C-alpha positions in Angstrom: 125.6 119.9 104.7 122.6 118.2 104.0 119.6 120.1 101.9 117.8 119.0 105.2 120.2 120.9 107.3 120.5 123.8 105.0 116.5 124.0 105.0 114.7 122.4 108.2 113.7 125.7 109.6 112.4 127.5 106.7 108.3 127.3 107.2 107.6 126.3 103.4 110.4 123.4 103.5 108.5 122.4 106.9 105.1 122.5 104.8 106.5 120.4 102.0 108.0 117.6 104.5 104.6 117.3 106.1 102.9 116.9 102.8 105.4 114.5 102.0 105.4 112.9 104.9 101.1 112.6 105.0 101.0 111.6 101.4 103.7 108.6 102.1 101.6 107.4 105.2 98.0 108.2 104.1 98.5 104.5 102.0 98.9 103.1 105.4 95.6 101.2 107.4 96.8 102.3 110.3 93.3 101.6 111.7 93.1 98.1 110.2 92.9 95.0 111.7 96.4 93.9 110.3 98.0 96.5 112.3 96.4 94.9 115.7 98.3 93.6 118.2 96.9 93.1 122.1 99.6 94.0 125.0 99.7 94.1 128.4 98.8 97.7 129.4 102.1 98.0 131.5 104.2 96.5 128.4 102.8 99.0 126.1 103.3 101.7 127.9 106.7 100.9 128.0 107.4 100.4 124.3 105.2 103.6 123.3 105.7 105.2 120.0 108.9 103.6 119.3 110.1 102.3 116.2 109.1 98.7 114.9 112.7 97.6 115.6 112.4 98.3 118.7 108.8 97.1 119.4 110.1 93.9 117.8 113.5 94.0 120.6 111.7 94.4 123.7 108.4 92.0 122.7 111.0 89.1 122.1 113.2 90.1 125.1 109.5 90.2 127.6 109.0 87.0 126.1 112.5 85.3 126.3 112.3 86.2 130.1 109.5 83.6 130.8 107.2 86.6 130.3 103.6 85.6 128.5 102.8 87.2 124.9 99.4 86.5 123.5 100.5 84.1 120.4 98.9 86.3 117.7 100.9 89.2 119.0 104.3 87.1 119.0 103.2 85.8 115.7 103.2 89.0 114.4 106.5 90.4 115.7 108.3 87.1 114.5 106.5 87.9 111.1 104.6 84.4 111.3 102.4 85.7 108.9 104.9 85.5 105.9 104.1 83.1 103.4 105.9 82.3 99.9 104.3 85.4 98.1 104.9 87.5 100.8 108.8 87.7 102.1 109.6 89.9 104.3 112.8 89.7 106.1 113.2 93.6 107.3 113.0 93.2 110.5 114.1 97.3 111.1 110.3 98.5 109.6 106.7 97.3 109.7 105.2 98.2 106.5 101.9 98.3 104.5 102.3 94.9 103.1 103.1 93.6 106.2 99.8 95.2 107.6 97.9 93.6 104.6 99.6 90.1 104.9 98.8 89.9 108.6 95.2 91.0 107.9 95.2 88.2 105.3 96.0 85.9 107.8 93.7 86.9 110.3 90.9 86.8 108.0 91.6 83.0 106.8 91.8 82.0 110.6 88.5 84.0 111.4 87.0 81.8 108.3 88.7 79.1 109.2 86.8 79.2 112.9 83.5 80.5 111.6 83.4 77.2 108.8 81.2 74.0 110.1 83.3 71.2 110.2 81.6 68.4 108.4 82.4 64.4 109.8 
């Protein structure tokens, strides 16, 4: 039997695990532009708080059925923002590196949009 199964009902163990989880997720910029996608309300409700891999599969399935997905949102779920410095092929998890890479891509797009074009 695993340590978790032996201890998961003990209050001290629960507090220790909660503290560990809090420490791990505090590094994530959850309320960052790099962690933002736009979805239809009905699609957003249907994927809810599922894991990234489930959300990713549902978004791609929705798109493949001919439904419109905002381009940025689709690009996030197919990891379009990856470049040679950030090659993340892990399709199961959304990580801190993904958030930062996506935020950088958004930043570059905004700068490109706001930079006056010279003729």
